[in-house]
N, C-alpha and C positions, 0 to 999 in steps of 0.2 A: 552237633552243628554247632560252630560257633559264634557267638554273638559277641557286637559290640559293646567292649565296656568301658573301654576310656579312647577310644577311635574307630575311626572305621577302616573296617577289612574290609581288600580287595580280594577279588577275582574273574572269571572268565568263566564265558561258554562250554571250552569244549575239544574244537580241536584245533591244530595250531600248526603249522608252516612244518613242513616233510621235507628233510634233506631226499636231492634231488637222483641219489642213485637207490634210495627207498623208494622214490616216487617210481623209477622206470625198473626196480624191480614187481611192485606193485601193480604195474600195467600190466607185465607180462603174465603175474598170477591170472589176472582176470581176463585176459583173453588165451587164456587156456595153454598158454607156454610154459615146458617146463621150468620149478624153482623149486632147487634146493631148500625143503621144509627147515631146514637146521642151521643153513646160513642165513637164512630171511627172519628165521626168532634170533638168533645173533642180531644183525643188523637192526633189528625192532629194539633189542633191550639196551641199546647202544645208544639208539634214537632218542629212545624215551630219559635217558641218562642226560641227553643232550638237553632236549626240552627242559627237563626238570631245574637243569640248572640254569640255563638262560630264566623262564619265570622266574626265579630264587633272586635270580642277578637285577632283575628288572620292579623289584618290591612285588613280588603280587605272593599275596599272603596265604592262600588257599589254591592247591595247582594242582595239576594232573597231567596223566601220561601224553597229554596232547591226541591222543585218539591215534597213536602211532600205525598199532595193528592192523585199523582198519581201514577199508575201502573207501566207505563214508560211514555215516553217522547212523544212515538205518539200513545200509543194503548189505551190511557185513555179515547180518544174521542168517542169510541164504548161505553161508561157509558152517555155520554151528545149529542149524537143526534141519530135522531132515521132514520133507516133504514139498520142497521147492524144487520144480521140476518142466512147469508149464512153460506157455507160451508170454514173454514179456511183457510187461504192461506200457502203456503210453497215457501221455496226461496233459490236459486242453488246460492252460494257465488263463485264466480269464482275463485278469491283466494286461494281459499279452497281445490278444486277438487282435484288437484294434491297430498293433504295433509288429508287423509282421517281420522285419528287418530286425529288431528290434528282440523279435522271439530267437530269428538263426542265429543273432550273438549270442544270445543265452544259454541256447543248448547244442550251440557250440561250444560251448566250456567243454575243455581235454579229459577233467573229471565225468561231467557230466554225460557226456557224449559215450563216456565207454560204461556207464554203469548199468548193474545187472540183475533184473525184478522176474526173475521166474517165478510165475502163481504156483500158487498153491497147487498142487492136483495130485495129495494123500497126507493120510495122517501126521501132524508137525510130534516132534519129538525132537530129543535132545543127540544130534549128531558126535558132536564133542565138547564132550562136559571138558576136558582137559584148557580149552581157547580163553573162556574167563579168566582161571586159575592162573595160567601163565601170565596174562593182563596184569594180574594181580602182584605176580612173584616182581613182575619188570617196574613198577610202578616203587615196589617197597625197597627194591634194593637203589632203585636212583634216589628216593627220599635219604635213605638211609645216610646220603653225601652233602643233603643241603637240609637248612634248618629252614622249616618252614612251621604256619599254624594249624595247618589241616591239611588235607589233599581228601581229593573227590574222584571218582570214576564214572563216564557217561555209560550210557545204557539207551537205547532203542525201547519206546514205550509197548505196550501191544497197540494201541491204536496206529499209533504212526507205520509197524507192520504192515498195519493190515491196510495202507492208503499205497504202500509203494507196493505193496503184492496182491497181488487180484485174490479171491477166493474161488477156486473150482472144483472144490472138493468138498465142504461143509455146507448141510442144506441150511443154515441162514447165518446173517452175520453177526449174529449173538455170539452164535456152535464155534464159530471162527473166529472171533476176538477172542474167546475165552480159550480157547484150544489154545492161542497163541499166547496169552496171560500162562498158561500151564510152564507152555514148555520156555519161556522165559525166565519165571521165578528161580532155576536152576544159575543164570546167570546174576539175577540181582540179591541174591542170600552171600553168592561169592562173596560178592563185593562186601557186603554189609557185614558179615562175617568178618573179613579181616580188618574190619575198623575202620574201612574206609568209607566216604560217602556216598550214598547212591546217586545219581542225575538221571534220571528218568526224562527223556530228549519229546515232546508233546506237541510238533509240530502240525497235528490232527486235529489239536485241539486249537487251532487259526489256520493257518495253510492251507487244512484239509475245507475247511469251507467252499474255498474259492477253487479248490485243485480238482476236488473229489466230487463235492456233495452244493455244486453251482447250481444244481436245476433245483434245490430243495428251496423250501421258504423258511424264515429264520426261526422261527418255530419249531419246525420240520429236525432242521438241521442241529439245534439246539438240542433237540432227544440224541440222536447221534454221539454229540459229545457227550452228553449224559452216559450211555452206554458204553463211551470209553474211559469215561470217570469211573464205573464201575470194573469193567476190568482190570482197570491199574490198579483201583485198590485190591483187588482179590491178590491180582499178582505180588504186593507187597505186605499181604495181611499181616505176616510174622517179624517185620522190620520195622522199627519205633520210627514214627513220624519226623523227630527229632535230627534222625541218619538217611533223610532222604532229601531230595528237593527236583526243582521239575523248569524245564526250559519251555515257554511258552515264545511258538515262531510263527513266522507267516510268511515265510521262507526265505532262505540267504539267499537271494539272487538281485542284479542291479535288476528291477523291474518299475513298471509305474506305481505298484501296488494300491490301488487306487478302488479295486475291488474287495478289498482285505477288511475283514469284519471285525468290526469295533470293539478295543477292548469290555468297554462296558457290557456289549452284548453276550458277554460270554465269562467275564471275572466272577460272578456266582456261581459259575459251574469248576473252573477250577479249585476254587476254595473247599470245594467238597471235595477232592484229591488228600491223599493221605501227605503226602512230603508238606515238613513245613516251611521250606520256604520257597520261591517263586522267583526264575527269571523272568523278564521283560524286556522285548524294547521297549530302549527310550531315549535313543538319540538320532534314529536316522532321521530323516525328514517326515515319512507316512505318522508315524507313533511318541514321537519326540511331543505332543501336546499332552497326551493320554495322563501326564501326574494331575491334570486337573480331576480325573475318574475319580481319586482317593479324595479330592473333597466333599464330597456327597458318599463313598464305600467305603466305610469302616474295616480295616482290616483287622481281620475275627482273630482274639486270643491265640497266642502261639505258633504264630505265621509270620515271616518275616519276608521281607521286599529286596532282590536284588534286581536292581536298573540298569541296561546297561547305559555306562556313560563316556563309550567309547564305538566308535560305527564299523561296523568290521566288512563293509565293501568299499571301503573310501579308505585314498594315501595321507586325506589329508590329516595331522592328529591333531589332536584335541588339544588347546589352550587348558593347561589345571586350573584356572579360574574357572573357566566353561564346567570343566569335569567339577569343579567344587560346587558351582551351581546346581549342575544337577541331582546332588547328591543332595545339598540344603532342600531342596524342593520336597524331595521325599523324607529328607528327616524331620520335617516342618511336620508334615502332612501326619507320618503315620507313628514315627517316635524314634531318634537318633539310633536307638539301641534293634530296632530293626529294619537296620538298613546296611545291606554291603554293594560295595560297589563291582561291576561287571562289563561284559561287552553284550553289544546287543547278539553275537552271533558266536560261531566260529571264525576261525581265518583259513581253515582247512577242508569245511566239508566235505568236499571231494579232491581224493588225491591228485594230486593235479591244478589246486584252484589258486589260481594266481590273483585273486582280485585286487591283493593288499601287497607291498612287495614284502617278505620274509622281515629283510629289516626294518621296516618301517610297522611291521606287528610289535615289534621288538620297543622302539620308540612309543607306539600308543600308550602300549602295558607302563611304560615309564612316565610320561605324562598322567595318566591315570593314576597310578600310585601315592605324586607328588598331588596329585587335585585334592585324594584321599586324607594327603596331610593337611594340607590347606583348611577344606571342610573340618577335618579334625579341630584344628586349633581353635575353630569359631564354635564348635559345638561343645568340646569339651573344657577347656582352658578360657574362653571367657568368663 
């Protein structure tokens, strides 16, 4: 894991805009229309090359494959693991209950409305061991053509898989989540063995509070979160912490978010996870104030923060000076070497998601890079 030594580095959360023709092909695949696997694989490879180049041109230091091969950051596992053939899952977003018109708009998102979440109805295993390897090869081929400080690749955490895919097979939640952990270990270790930083996407440790366990008290929910972290740590036990980062997310949708659990109520549990870097939402209106948590909470030794300094649901292009101010808040509290600039969440969480115009995405990334340069001049040059 690269750390700042003479300037603030930049990265992002994972998913990025996909080309229109790739979106159409992936829609077809999700809907059961026959798609030539070789042709789709080739298009994914060229899309990865395109998105890696765009990240480099925008000045992003730690880059990835944009999740080009995945219908979403979590539901892609149904194509890679066996055991998921039950009825689809449904969700109640507590913050949207009082706003039914908004709920229709959120759930009518072209990508979200197409997502497939079949329940687990049999023993879980690795069905397609080559899929993660193909992702790695596509990224490595693209990286060979650009200059990059480091590369990362994201994967669904055991907890977020259990959130989206209901258990209809295992005798307990604990048995279910540890079975997921064992099956996902293959993907995690494939990424790490390639020398790529593994990012674990963990919306279950934040969003899970208001869409999966809203009926529980906060102490009861914290017990669930602790179990999820135990499963995550089990799955990545063979990977060094400094090759791991994790993304904490309250849900990448434009909703009220007034039911979101506070960062202060979960950060101690998050710190128990093995990954050395933690990506947090820090730019959107519901969580931008939570930098103050670190006025009271000490960052553990060996950990670093990647706060979102650009928002993932707004077409506003953040001013570089604002980006610099956001970086500075964290740097003053936890140390400049422990901060990397990032985005709140992904810009293509679901295939076809278009909350932010693709061209605006790259302008936001460039503004983030400029803001990091401004902050760097203050913290390293003064």
